[in-house]
N, C-alpha and C positions, 0 to 999 in steps of 0.2 A: 265686594270688589269695587275698587275706586276707578273712576273714569278720569282720564286726563282732560283738563279743561284748557281753553284758550289761555295763553300766557304762561302756563305751567308745563306745557308739553315738551318732553324731551325730544331730541332730534329724531326725525323719522317716524314719530307717532302721530296718528290722527287724533283729532280732539275728542272723538267719541269712542276710542279704543281703550280697553282696560289696560292699566299701566303694569300690572303684575303678570300678564300673559306674554310669554316670549313669542316673538314673531317667528315664522317658519324658517327664515334664513339663520336666525340665532340658534334655533334647535339643531339645524344641520351642522353648524360650526361646532357646537358642543359635542354632538354625537361623533363626528369625525375625529375630533381631538381625543376623546376618551378611547375610541377604538384603536387609534394608531399608537397611543402612548402606553396603554395598559395591556393590550393583548398581543398585538403583532410584533412590536419592536423587539421584545426580549427573545422571541422565537427567531426572528430574522437575524439578530446579532449572534445567537448560538449557531445558527446554520452557517453564517459567513465564517465564523471562527473555525468550525469543523472543516469546511471546505478549504480554508487557508492552510490548516494543519495537514490535510491530505496532500494538497499541492506542494507544500513546503517539504514534506517527507519525500515525495517522489523526486523533487528537484535535488534534494541532498543525496538521495540514493544514486541518481544518475551522475552527480558530480563526483561521488566516491568511486564510480566504475562498477556499480553493483548491477547484476542482471538477475531478474526474477526467474526462478526455476518452476515453482509450483506452490500449492498450499501444503502445509505440513501434513494434513490429513490424506493427501494424495501420495505420500511417500512413506509407506509402512515399513516396519523392520524387514530386512531381506530384500527390499525393492530398490530399483535404480531408476533415475530419471535422467534424460539426456536433453541438452540444449544444443542447437545447431551452430550458432555464431557467438563466440568461437565454440568448437566442439568440446563440450565438457560433460562428464558423467558425474552425477551426484548419487552416492550410495548411502543407504541407511543400514548400519550394522548395529543391531540391538539398541536403537535409539540415538546412536552417535552418527553424525552426518559427515561424510568425506567427499571432497570434489577433486577429481583429477582430469587431466587431458584425456579425451575419449579416444585418441589415436595412439596405437601401440608404437613404440619407438623403433621396433625392429621391422615392422611391415605396416602398411596402411590398413589396419583392422580396427573395428570398433570394440573397445574394451567393455562398453556397456552391454554387449551381447555375450560376454564371457561369463564363466561361472565364478561365484564368490564363495570362498571358504574362510570364515573368520575375517581377518583384516587383509586377505589376499584376493586379488582378482586375476583370473587366468585369461590370456588372450585366446579367442576362439580359433585363430588361424594357425599358429605354431606352438601354442602352449606356454608361452613365456608368462611368468607370474610377476606381479607388482604389488608392493605394500601400499594399501590405501592411505595410511597415515603419513608416509614420507614420500611416496612415489618411487622408491628404490626398486630397481630391477632385481628380482630374487633368483631367477633361473634363466639360463640361456634359452633361446638364441638372443634375447634382448640383453644389452649391456648398459644402455643409457636409461636413466630414470625418466618417468613421466612427470610433467609439471603438476604441482598441487595448487589448489586455490582455497582461500578461506571461505567458509560457509557461515552465513549470518541468518539468524532467525529474527524476523521483524514482524511482531504480532503473530498472525497465522500463516505468514508467507516465508518461503525459503529463498535466499538470495546467494549468489556466488560473486565474490569480489574478483572481477576480471582485470582490474587495473594493476594489481600486484600479485606476484606469485608467493606462495607460502613456503 
């Protein structure tokens, strides 16, 4: 081990300090540089990218007029889910999803509480039937169709496009 002598001493070294031993502050600088560039930074970048993707997806869904209904696992075949604003019922008919206005056009009754037979839903109040695919009124006393809405599956979630009618 060589000692630094007078006249040859690099800046900051004492004349009797070994030249090849790093000082404590140099060690801290090296350790912190290695830690931040090799371990944490790639993880941090991946996390920021994923957060941005989630934020960007939610922003685009709101801009499109999409409203989240539920997770796909919460809406099994033969089941119905209702959202309140606006009142829309989403039906699962053998894996196919259909969304219609939840209010009967004949009377203020909730169609999500009615019986479903194939692609037909029956109003629980007066028995009017509607086609889930088109919204068409199939039997009296209803003569006006119900509004239909596009259903979108995004990852594991079900959304209804409330901005435009189907």
